[in-house]
C-alpha positions in Angstrom: -20.7 19.4 12.1 -24.0 18.0 10.7 -27.2 18.3 12.7 -27.7 14.8 14.4 -31.2 13.0 14.0 -32.5 9.5 14.6 -30.7 7.0 12.8 -34.0 5.7 11.2 -34.9 9.0 9.8 -31.7 9.7 7.5 -29.3 8.2 5.4 -25.7 8.4 6.5 -24.4 11.8 7.9 -21.3 13.3 6.8 -19.4 14.8 9.6 -16.4 17.1 9.6 -15.1 19.2 6.8 -15.5 16.5 4.0 -11.6 16.8 3.5 -11.4 13.2 2.2 -8.4 12.8 -0.1 -8.8 13.4 -3.7 -8.2 10.2 -5.7 -10.1 7.8 -7.7 -12.1 5.2 -6.1 -10.5 1.4 -6.1 -13.4 -0.3 -4.4 -16.9 0.7 -4.5 -20.2 -1.0 -2.5 -23.4 0.3 -3.6 -27.0 -0.7 -2.5 -25.7 -3.8 -0.7 -28.6 -5.7 0.9 -28.5 -9.1 2.9 -31.7 -10.9 4.6 -31.3 -14.1 6.6 -34.6 -15.7 8.1 -36.8 -12.8 7.0 -34.6 -10.3 9.1 -32.5 -7.6 7.3 -29.3 -7.4 8.6 -27.8 -5.3 6.0 -29.7 -2.5 4.7 -28.6 -0.3 1.7 -25.2 -0.1 2.6 -22.4 1.7 0.4 -18.8 2.7 0.9 -15.9 3.5 -1.1 -12.1 3.1 -0.7 -10.1 5.4 -2.4 -6.5 4.7 -3.7 -3.9 4.7 -1.1 -6.5 5.3 1.6 -7.2 3.5 4.9 -11.0 2.8 5.6 -12.6 1.6 8.8 -15.9 -0.4 8.8 -17.0 0.2 12.4 -20.3 -0.8 14.3 -21.6 -2.5 17.5 -22.4 -6.3 17.7 -25.1 -7.0 15.4 -24.7 -3.8 13.5 -24.1 -5.8 10.1 -20.5 -4.6 9.5 -19.0 -8.2 9.2 -21.6 -9.3 6.9 -21.1 -6.4 4.8 -17.4 -6.9 4.8 -17.8 -10.6 3.8 -20.0 -9.5 0.9 -17.4 -7.2 -0.3 -14.7 -9.7 0.1 -16.7 -12.6 -1.7 -17.2 -14.8 1.2 -21.2 -14.4 0.9 -23.3 -13.1 -1.8 -25.4 -10.0 -1.3 -29.1 -10.4 -2.0 -28.9 -6.9 -3.7 -26.2 -4.2 -4.7 -23.1 -4.1 -6.5 -19.6 -4.3 -5.6 -16.9 -2.8 -8.1 -13.1 -3.1 -8.0 -11.0 -0.9 -10.5 -14.5 -0.2 -12.2 -15.2 -3.7 -12.7 -18.4 -5.3 -11.5 -17.1 -8.1 -9.1 -20.6 -8.9 -7.2 -20.6 -12.5 -8.4 -16.9 -13.5 -8.6 -15.5 -15.8 -6.0 -12.7 -14.9 -3.7 -10.1 -16.4 -6.0 -10.7 -14.4 -8.9 -11.3 -11.0 -6.9 -7.6 -12.1 -5.6 -6.3 -12.4 -9.1 -7.6 -8.8 -9.8 -5.5 -7.7 -6.9 -7.9 -7.9 -3.7 -6.2 -9.3 -0.7 -7.9 -10.6 2.3 -6.6 -11.4 5.7 -9.3 -13.3 7.8 -9.6 -13.2 11.4 -8.8 -16.9 11.8 -5.4 -18.2 11.6 -4.7 -18.5 7.9 -1.0 -19.5 7.8 0.3 -22.9 7.4 1.1 -23.9 11.0 3.5 -26.8 10.5 5.7 -24.9 7.8 8.5 -22.7 8.7 8.1 -18.8 8.3 10.3 -19.0 5.1 8.1 -21.6 3.6 4.8 -20.1 4.5 6.1 -17.1 2.2 7.4 -19.7 -0.3 4.2 -21.5 -0.8 2.5 -18.5 -1.9 5.2 -17.0 -4.0 5.2 -20.6 -5.9 1.8 -19.4 -7.3 3.7 -16.4 -9.1 4.5 -17.8 -12.5 5.6 -14.3 -13.3 8.7 -14.7 -10.9 11.7 -16.5 -11.6 13.1 -18.9 -8.9 15.7 -16.1 -7.9 13.1 -13.3 -8.0 10.8 -15.4 -5.6 13.9 -16.2 -3.0 14.8 -12.4 -3.4 11.2 -11.6 -2.3 11.3 -13.8 0.5 14.2 -12.1 1.8 12.9 -8.6 1.6 9.3 -9.5 3.1 11.2 -11.2 6.2 13.3 -8.0 6.6 10.4 -5.7 6.2 8.3 -7.3 8.8 11.0 -8.0 11.1 10.6 -11.8 11.0 14.1 -12.7 9.4 15.3 -14.2 12.9 12.5 -16.6 13.1 12.7 -17.6 9.2 13.1 -21.2 10.1 10.8 -21.7 13.0 7.3 -23.3 12.4 4.5 -21.1 12.4 3.0 -23.0 15.2 5.3 -21.7 17.7 4.9 -17.9 16.9 3.3 -15.4 19.2 0.1 -13.6 18.2 2.1 -10.5 16.9 4.7 -12.9 14.9 1.7 -14.6 13.5 0.0 -11.3 12.3 3.2 -10.0 10.8 3.9 -13.3 8.9 0.1 -13.0 7.6 0.6 -9.5 6.5 3.8 -10.4 4.9 2.1 -13.5 3.0 -0.7 -10.9 1.7 2.1 -9.1 -0.2 3.1 -12.2 -2.0 0.4 -11.8 -4.5 1.3 -8.2 -5.2 -2.3 -6.7 -4.3 -3.7 -3.1 -4.7 -6.2 -3.4 -2.0 -6.0 -5.4 1.4 -9.0 -6.3 3.3 -8.1 -6.6 7.3 -10.6 -8.9 9.2 -10.1 -8.1 13.0 -6.1 -7.4 12.3 -5.8 -6.3 16.3 -7.7 -9.4 17.4 -5.7 -11.8 19.7 -2.4 -9.5 20.0 -0.7 -7.7 22.7 -0.8 -4.1 23.0 3.1 -3.9 21.7 2.0 -5.8 18.6 -0.7 -3.6 18.0 1.4 -0.9 17.7 3.5 -2.9 15.4 0.5 -3.6 12.9 -0.5 -0.1 13.1 2.8 1.2 11.8 3.0 -1.6 9.3 -0.5 -0.7 7.7 0.6 3.0 7.5 3.8 1.9 6.1 1.6 -0.3 3.4 -0.4 2.9 2.7 2.6 5.5 2.4 5.4 3.4 0.7 3.4 0.9 -1.4 0.4 2.9 -2.0 -2.0 0.3 -1.1 -5.5 0.9 0.0 -6.8 -0.8 3.0 -10.2 -1.8 4.2 -10.5 -2.8 8.0 -13.2 -4.0 10.3 -12.3 -4.5 13.8 -14.0 -4.6 17.4 -11.0 -2.6 18.7 -12.4 0.8 17.7 -9.8 2.8 19.2 -7.0 1.0 17.4 -8.8 1.3 14.2 -9.5 4.9 14.4 -6.1 5.7 15.0 -5.0 4.7 11.5 -7.9 5.1 9.3 -8.3 8.1 7.0 -11.9 7.4 6.8 -14.7 5.5 8.5 -18.2 4.2 8.3 -20.2 3.3 11.1 -23.2 1.1 10.9 -25.9 0.6 13.1 -29.0 -1.7 13.1 -28.0 -2.8 9.4 -27.8 0.7 8.1 -25.0 3.3 7.5 -25.7 6.0 9.9 -22.3 7.9 9.9 -19.0 8.6 7.8 -16.3 11.0 8.2 -12.6 11.2 9.4 -11.8 9.6 12.5 -11.6 12.5 14.9 -15.0 13.9 13.6 -16.6 10.4 14.4 -14.9 10.2 17.6 -16.5 13.2 18.7 -19.9 13.0 17.1 -23.2 12.8 19.3 -24.6 9.9 17.2 -21.4 7.8 17.1 -21.1 8.4 21.0 -24.9 7.4 21.6 -25.1 4.2 19.5 -21.2 2.8 19.7 -18.5 4.7 21.5 -20.1 5.8 24.6 -20.1 9.1 26.2 -16.9 9.1 27.8 -14.8 7.8 24.7 -11.6 9.5 24.2 -9.5 8.7 20.9 
């Protein structure tokens, strides 16, 4: 374990044995900066997501994690820094062009078509796939309905779904565009404990069976740390810690500034 010093006196501390999987980086952010009203809310933040890896971006309220996440997703522009995807500089690309490259984004806010059926929610996205025939699109709908255990509600309006069902539908929709990276914004928000476990299993399955890379930010730190391979911790706009989940959970710096002394993973 690395020695801990005050966060204002060092760059990010790497905790643990640095046994991060050996794989090419799919997504990289370097030197991200953002200032609002003369206040620097993100200060020289960097992170990477490797192929087939789940990465968490964590921190207390006001730490800059949401702003960093939005800059990486393309929702807001960075004042400085570079974001690359598959080796391509995407720092100034709008979200829809990032999506064409293979970046999927699931917002915290409800993004489904509420008055369409579950089936038609998937169909609406798949209609944009000009590389698929109608038969292939219909087959894909059936596959996604079965995979996400929502076949029994395929004719139900999305408006009538539970929080967990809506989240599963949103995840199913995200696969319609065949992404290589998924960015999940608060995926555990507004769902019950059973649904949280379901979502965790789905996310792991997307990594293990689809080879997807996944970047998560969520206030539910325990649920997030349970599924990530690697995590970054921000505090007061700066990246202060990175490492595997178990190492971060036991790190004195993380406990002092974010987790609390009694935190148990």
